[in-house]
N, C-alpha and C positions, 0 to 999 in steps of 0.2 A: 529673105522671107521663107524660102524653102527649108532653110535650117531650122527656123522657129517651128515650122509645121511638123518637121521630124521629131523635135524635142517634145512637142505636145502630144504627139502620137505615142511616143515611148512612155511618157509619164502616165498617160491614160491606161496603157497596157499594164504597167506596174501596179497601179492602183487597183485595177480589176483583179490581178493575181492576189494582191494582199487581201482584198475583200473576200475572195474565195477561200484563202488560207484561214482567215479569221473565222469565217462561217463554219468551215470544217472543224476547227478547234472547238468552237462553241458547241457544235453538234456532238463532237466526241465527249466534251465535258458534260453536256446534258445527258448523254447516254450513260456516262459513268455515274452521275448523280442518280439517274433512274435505276441503274443496276444496284447501286448501294442502298438507296432509300426505299426501293420497291421490292426488287427481287430478293435482296439480302437483308431486308428489314428485320426479320425474326432473329437471324443470326447475330447481327450487330447489336440488337436490342439486348439480347442475352449477355453478350460480352460486356456491354456497357454496365449492365446491372451487376455483373460479376466483378468488375473492377471497383473495389470498395476498400474502406479502411477496416482494419482488424486490430483489436487491442489485446496485446499479449501481456499477461502478468509477469512481473519480475519478483520472484520470491526473495524476501529479506533473509539474510543469514541470521541464524540465532546467535545470541550472545555466548561467548566462550566461557568456560568454567576453569578457575584456577584454585590451587590449594592455598593454604594460609601463608606459604612462603613464596607465592607467585609462580609456582610450577603449573604449566598448562596441563589440564586434565581432559577436557572435552573441547574439541574444535570442530571445524566444518571442512568438508571436501566437496569438490564439484562432481555432480552426477548428471547423467543424461536421462531425461524422461521422454517417453513417446506418448504424444497426446493426439486426440482426434477432435476436429471441429465439425459441428453438425449443421452448419448453415445451409449447405447445398444438399437438399433432400434427394435430388436426382442421382447424386453420386455416392450418397452415404452407404447404401447397402453394399455397393461394390468395394468401397473403401474398407468396410468391416471385414468382408470375406478375404480380400487381398492381404490386409494387415494380419489376420489370423494365419494365413498361409505362410507369409514370409518370416514372421516372428515365432511361429510354432506355439502360439498362445491359443487356447481353445476359443472358438468363436462364441460359444455360450458364455464364457467368462467376460469377453468384451461387451457383449450385450448386457450382461448383469451390471457391469460398471456403468454403462451408459444409462441404464434404468435407475441406478442408485443416484445418478447425478442429473436426473431429468429436469430438476428445477433450475439448474445452472443455465444462464442465457446461452443460446445456440452459438453465439459468436465467440464464447470463451472456450478455449481448449480444455477437454476433459482428459486427465492423465489416465492412460490405459496401462502402461508399463513404467513403474518407478525403477530408477537406477538400472536402466536397460543395459544389456551386455553390448560390447562392441560389435559382435556378430549381428545382433538384432538391429542396431543403429545402421550398420553398413547395408543390411538387406533393405531397410526402409529407404535409405538415400538412393540406392541403386534403382529403385522402382518408383522414384518420386513422381514421375509423370502419371502413373496409375494411382498413386496415393496422394491425390491433390489436396485432401483435407487433413492429412497427417502432418503433425508438427513435431520436430525434435527440439527439445528445450534443454538448456544447461541450467541446472539449479543447484543451490548449495544444500548439502545433506550432512547430517550429523556423523561425526567420527568419534567413537568412544575408545578408551584403552582396550587393548587385547586382554585375553585371559580373564574375562568378566570382572576386572578390577572395579570395585565400587558400583556394581550393576544396580543393586537395590537402592542405593542412596542417590545415584544420578537419575535412575529411571530410564525412560525411553520416550521417543516421539512417534506419532502416527497420525494418519489422516483423521480429521475431525469427524465425529459420528453425528447421526441425525439427532440423537438425544442431546448432545452437547451444543448443537447449533441453536437450540431454543433457550439455553441458559444465559443469564445476563452478562456473565464474564466473557462470553464469546460474541457479544453483539458486534455486528459489522463484518464478521467472518462469513465466508461462503463455502459450500461444499468443495472439498479438495484441499482446504487449508491444512497445514501440518501443525499440530499442537502437542504439548507435553501430555503424556498419558500416564505417567507414574513418576515417583521420586521428586527430586528437585526440579526436573523438567516440568512437572505438573504444577507444583506449588508456586513456582516463580515464573510461570508461563508468560504472564503479562509483561514482565521485565525482559525476559529472554527473547520474546518473539520478534521484536522489531516491527518495521512498517514496510509492507510490500510496495514496489514501484510498478510502473507500467510502460510498455513500448507500443506506440501506435504506428502501424505500417499500412501501406497500400499493397493489396495483392490482386493478381489477375484471376481469370477464370480457372487457371490451373492451380491456384493456391500459391503461386510463386510470388515472392516479395518483389515489388517493383521499386518502392521507395519507402523511406522512413519519414513520418511526419514529425514526431517528437518523442522524447523519452524522459520519464520521471524516474530517477534512480531510486532504488530501495534503500532503506536505512537499517543498518545492523542493530540487533537487539543489544541490550546492555550486558556488559561482561560482569560476571559475579565472582567474587573471591569467597571461597568456602572456608569454614573453620577446620576442615579436614587437613590432616598432615599426611602427605603421601607416604612418608617412611613408616609412620605408625600403622597406616592402613595396610601397607605391604607386610609389615611385621606380623600383623594378625593373620593375614592370608597365608603367610609362610608357615605359621604355627598350625593352622588347620590342614594345610597340604601335607605337612610332615606327620601329623598324628592320624590323618585319615578320617577325622570326625566331621560330621555335619553339625550345624548349630549357629551360634552367633557370638560376636565379640563387640563390645562397646567400651570406648575410653572417653571420659569427659574431663574437661578442665574443672577441677574441684572448686574453683573460686569464681566461675562465671557460667558454667553449664555449656560452654562451647563443646561441640562434638569433635574430638580429635580423630576418632576412628569408629566406623560402623560397618561391620561385616555380617553378611548372612550367607550361609552355605547349606545346600548347594545353590549356585546362582545360574545365570543365563548370560548370553551375549547380547547386549542391547543393540549392537550393530545389525542384528537380524531384523530389527524393527525399523531402523532409520530409512531403509530403502523400500519398505513395504514387505512385511513378513509373508512368506509363502505358506500355503495351507499345510504342507507336510510338517514344516518346523513348528507351526502353531499347534498342530495336533499332538506332536511329540511333547511339547511343553505342557499341554493341558492334561495329557494322560500319564505323565511321569508320576509314579507313586511317591517320589521324594519331594514333589511340589516345588520345583526350583523358582517359580514365579512368586512364591510366598516370601515376604520379607519377615523372616523369623524374629528379627530384632524388635519389630513393633506389632507384628500380627500373630505371633505364636503365643499360645497360652499354656502354661505348664505349672505343676505344683512346685513351689519354691524349695521344698525340703528344709534342711537345717539352716539355710540362709535366713529363713523367717524368724529364727530364734533371736536375731538382733533386734527386730521390731518388738518382740515379746519382752526382751530385756529392757529396752528403752521405756516401754509402757509401764512395766512393773516398778522401775526406779522413779519415773516421773510421777506416777500416781501415789508414790510414797508407801506402797504396799510392802516393799522390802528395801534394804540398803545393800550396797555392794558386798557387805560382809555376811549377808544372809546365807546360811548353809543348808544343804540338803544331803542326806545320806543316800547313796545310790548302791544298792546291793546287786544291781543287774536288772531291776524292774520295779514296778510299783502298782498297787491296786487302787483304782479309782472307779467309783460307782459300780462295784461288784465285778469289775473286769481287771484282769492283770495285763499290764502293758510293759513290754520288755524294753530295756535300753539296747542300743546297738552293740555295747561292749558286754560280752557275756558275763564276765566276772564282776561287772559294775565299776564305778569310778570311786567308790568310797565317799567320804565326806568332802563336798566341794562347795566353794563360794561362787559368786557371780563370775569372776574372772576365770576361774578354773573350769566352770561349767561351759563357758564360751570356748575356751581352749580345747577341751575334750569333747565338745558337742554332746553333753550329757542329756539324753532324752528325759530321764527322770526329773532332773532339775527343772526343765522347761514344761514338763507335764504339770509339775507343782505350781510354777508361776502362772501358767495358762489357766489352771483351775482357780487360782486366787484372783486373777484379773477378770475372768469371764469373757465371753466372745465379744460383747459390745465394746469393752474397753480395749481389747486387742484390735478391733476394727478401728477405733478412734485413732490409735497411735500408728497403726499400719498405713492408714490412708494419709495421715499427717506426713509420714515419711515418703509417700509416693506410690504405695501399693494399692491396687484396686481402683485407681483413678487415672485419668488421661494425663500423660506427661506433658502434652502440649507441643511436642516436637513438630517442626515444620516439614513434615512428610505426610502425604495423604494416606488414608485408610488405616489409621492406628486402631488397634483393637483394645477394648476395655477389659482389664482383668477383673477378678472377683475376690473381694474380701468379705466373707459372710458376716452376718449379724442377725439378731433375732428379727429385726424389721425386714431384712431381706428374706429370711426363711418364711415369714408370714405371707409372702407373695408366691410361694411355691405350692406344689400339690400336697406336700406334707408340711403344713405350717408350724408344727411343734418343733422347737429346738431341744435336742436331747443333750444332757450334760456331757455324755461321752463324746459328742462331736467336738466339744471344746477341747478335749484332750488331744484329739487328732490334729485340730487346727494349730494348737500350740507348737507343734514341731513341723508346720508347713505342709501337712497332708490334709486329707478330707476335702472339703469343698473349696478351699482357698486355691486360687490360680493367679499367676502373674505373667506379665510379658517381660522379656529381657530388658527392655528399656526402662521399665518401672523398677526393676532390681538395681540397675545401674544408677538410677536417680536416688534410690534409698542409700546406696553405698556412698554417693556424693554428699547427700544430706547429713548422714552420720559423720562422714569424714570432716566436713567443714563446720560442724557444731550446730547444725539446725536450719541452714538456709536451703530451701528447695528451689534451686534455679530451674528455669525452663530450658531443656536441652534444645539447641538450635544449630543450624548448619551454614548460615550465611553471615559473613562479616561486612562486606562492602560491595558497592556497585560502581562501575566506571561510567563517567559521563564526559562526553567530549567537551573540552575547554575547561573542565573542572577537575578532571582526574578521578582518583578513587574517593568515593564518598562513603563514610561509615554508615551502616544500617544499624540503628539502635537495637540492642538485644531486647527480647521480651522481658517483662518484669518477672521477678521470682514469684512462684505460685504460692508459696507460704513461707513463714518464718517460724520454726519450732524452737521456742526458747527453752532449750534443755539446760538443766542444772549442770554446773561444772563437774559435780561428782558423778553424774550420769555419763557425761562425755569421757571422763577419765577412766571409769570402770569399763565401758564398752570398748574404748580404744585400746586399753591394756589387754583385754581379752582377745581382741582381734589381732593384736601384735603377737600374742603368745601362740595363736593358731598357726602362724607362719614361722616364728622364730624360736619357739620352745618345743614342747612335745605335742603340739596340736596336729590337726588333720591336714593342714595346708603347707607342710614343710617344703613341698616341691616348688612353691612360689618364693622361697627365700632367695634374696639377692644381697650379697655381701655389700654393706655400706649404703644400702638404699632404704633400709627400714620399712619393708613392705608389711602391711597389715591386711588381713583378709578373713574370709569365712567360707568354708566349703558347704556343699549341700548335695545330698543324693535324694532324688525324687522318684517315687514309684510311678511307673507307667500303668501298671496293673498290679493288683494284690496277688499274693502267693496263691490264694484259693482261685482267683480269676485266671491266673496263668495255668493252673492245673486243669481248669475246666476248658480253657482254650485249646489245649492239646497241640497238635501240629498245626502251625499257621505260618504264612509267609510274612506276617507282620513282626516287626522287631519289638519285642516286649521287654528288652533290657531297660534298666533304670537310666534316667537322665542325670547328668552331673553339672553342678554349678560351682563357680568360684567368684565371689565378689571381693573387691580389693580397693585399696588406696595406698598412696605413698607420697612422700615419706611420712611416717607415723606422727612425728611431732609437728609438722607443718604441711599437711596434705596439699599436693599440687594437682595430682591426677587421681581419678577414681573410675571404677567401672566394673564390668562383669564378663565372665566367660561362660557360655552355655554350650556344653558338649552333649549333643543328642545321643542317647543310648550308649554313653561312655561307661555306665555302671557306677562310677565313683566320681564325686565332685573334685577330688584332688587331682584327677587326671587332666583337668583343664588348667590347673595352676601354672604349668610350664609355659603355656601360651601367654598368660598374663605377665609372667616373669620376663619373657622375651620382649614384650611390648614396653614394659616399664624400663628395662635396660636400654632399649632403643631410644626412649624418650630422654633419659638423663644423659646418655652418651652424646646424643645430638645437641642437647642444650649446652653441653660442655665443649662442643666442637671437636669431639673425638671420633675416630672411625666407628661406623655403625656395625653392630654384631650380625653374624649370620645365625640362623636357627641351629641349635646344637644337634649333632648327629644322634646323641642319646639324651633326649630331654628328660627322661625319667631316671636320672642318676641319683636324685635325692631319695630319701626313705619314703615309703608309701604312706606314712602317717597311720592314724588309727583306722583299722579295717572296719568293714560293715558286716554285721552278723544279722541274719534273718531271724525275726522274732515271730513266734506263733502264739496268738492269744488263745488260752484255753477256754472251753465252754463255761458258761456261768454255773455256779453251784446250783444244785436242785432246789427249786422253790425261790430262787433269787429273783427280785424284780428286774425286768429288762430296762434298766435306767438309760442305757446307751442305745443309740441308733445302730443299725447294722454296719454302717461305715466305720464306726469307732471300733468294731470288733475285728477289723481286718488286721492282718499281720503288718507290722510297721518296721521298715528298715530305712533309717536315715541317720545321718551323722557324719557324712563325708564320703 
C-alpha cells in the first residue's frame, strides 16, 4: 500500500509540472502573438502588402531579314535594359536619385522618361536606359538593396550590318511615339513598345513585330523575386526574304565609295519590278537607333548639311536632264508626230519663240535622225520634238512611263516628282504657260523634277517594252510549319502599248549611247550589250551661280545614267544618280560594275572587284555651257524667264 501511495504522489507531481510548463508555453505563445499582432502590426501589414505579384513583359524578337539568296542581313542580339517600377511611392524618389547617381544618367532625364510614360500602369517597368553598358548594369546590381524598384531586363535588340549597308532600305526601329499610339495599326501596343520607324522595318512592322510574352513573379518589399508564378513565352515575328541581292548592293556601294560621290543607285529586275539593289548616299548607322539613339548622335544627324537621313532614292527631287529625252522620243513616236527617220539639222543651236537655244555641242551635230539624236543627246533635235508635242502630250507620256507619279514602292515617305502641264500651271501663282517653257522641259530642265526611283521605273518600262511594274522589296515570309510562303507582288501600275517601231528606235538609240560614239561609253561592258542614256542636270543657272558668288553650297551639276542590259532581252534596268558629279557619264562605271556583278554571279563565276581606274573609257561627248542672248529689240516676250536661262545638258 505504501508503494502505491508513493507512485500516486510522483504522478501528481509530474502532472503539476507538466501543467506549469504548458501554461508557460501558452503564455509565451500568447505574448508572441501579442507582440506580432499588436506591437508589430504596422510593420508586418506593410510587408504583407509588399509581397505581391509583378508582371514583367517579355519582348518578342523581331523577324529577321534575308536577301534573295537566303543570306542573313538583319538579325537580333541580346541587350540589357534598366527599368524602374513606380508602385512603391515611398521609395520612388530615392530610387530615382540613386539610379541617376550610379548610372551617371541625369536625374532630369529619368524624370522626363517617367513623365512621358505616366500612362503606363505603375506595376509595369518603364525602361530608363536601353542597351545599358556592363558598367551601368554592374553598378545597379551592386546596390540592389537600395534600388528596390529597379529591374534589369534582357531583351532582344536589332543588329544591322556594319558600314551602313542598306540603311535606307532596312530603316530602323525605335520606341513608339504618342502620335503612333493612337493610330489603328498600333492598336494594343503600350508606351515603350519598339516599332519600325523607317524603311522595311516600318512598312512591314506588323509582320516583323511578333507577339510579346509575359512573366508573372512574386516579389517582396525589397523588390526581390521570391518565386515565379507562370510564364507566357513571346513569339518571334515573321522572317522576311527581300528581293535585294547582297552582292549587287555591295557592288553599288563599292562604286560610290571608290568615286567619292553621294547620290543613289537602283537596279530592278526588268521583268518583274523586284528591287535588286537600292543605295542612298550618304547614309547612317541604323544600329544607333536600335538601342535608343542618344541626343548627341541625333543632333548630328539632324544638322548634317548632307542630310544622311534622307533616302535620296525615293525622296530626292532633281531635274532629269537629258534622260528625259527618252520620254520625249517615246511620246513623239507614239503620237505619230514623227517617225524614227525624222531628221533635224543641228548647227549648234536653234531659235524658238524669239530666243536662241544652244546645243551642248558647240559645232552642232549636223543632220540627225531619232537614233542619232539619242546617241549624241542632241538638244536641238529634242527642242524641236518638244515644240511639236507641246507640254501636255509630254506630260501624258512621261507619266505613263513613271515620271511625276508615285512608283508605289513598299517604302514609306516616297516623294512625288513633278511633270508640268498647262493644268498644273493653272494652279500656280503665274497660271499662264509660256511656249518657251516647253522648250526647257523638252530637255529635262525647267519645272520638271523626278525622283531616282521614278527614273529607274522609266528605264525598266522602256526596256521591257511598256510594262510599268511596281518596284517592291519583299518576296516571301516564313511561317512555322509551312516554311517560306511567297508574298504576291503588287500588280503593274500600267501597260504602255508601244509600237514595235518605237521600241526598236529608242532601244537602238540607247544602245548607241553606250556602244557607239555616244555619251555613255564608260558604261560599255564587252559581251553584255548594255544600253543607256546619260543626263546632266543643272542645280542652278549660269546667271544664278554668278549672282550667288561665294557660297558653301555645292552648285555643280548633277549626273544621271539610266541603263538596261542586255539590249536584246533586258533582264535588269536601273539608274545611277551622282550628286554634283557635273557629268552624267561619270556615274556609268558604277552601273557597269553592277551589271558585270549581276551576270558573273548568274553564270557562277568569281565576282569582280571595283576597278582601280573606273574612268578608263573615253569621256564621251562633253558638255558646253550655252548662253542665251537677249531678245531682239521690240521682240515679244514669248518665253517665261526660266526658258531664257542658260542650258547645259547632254551628258
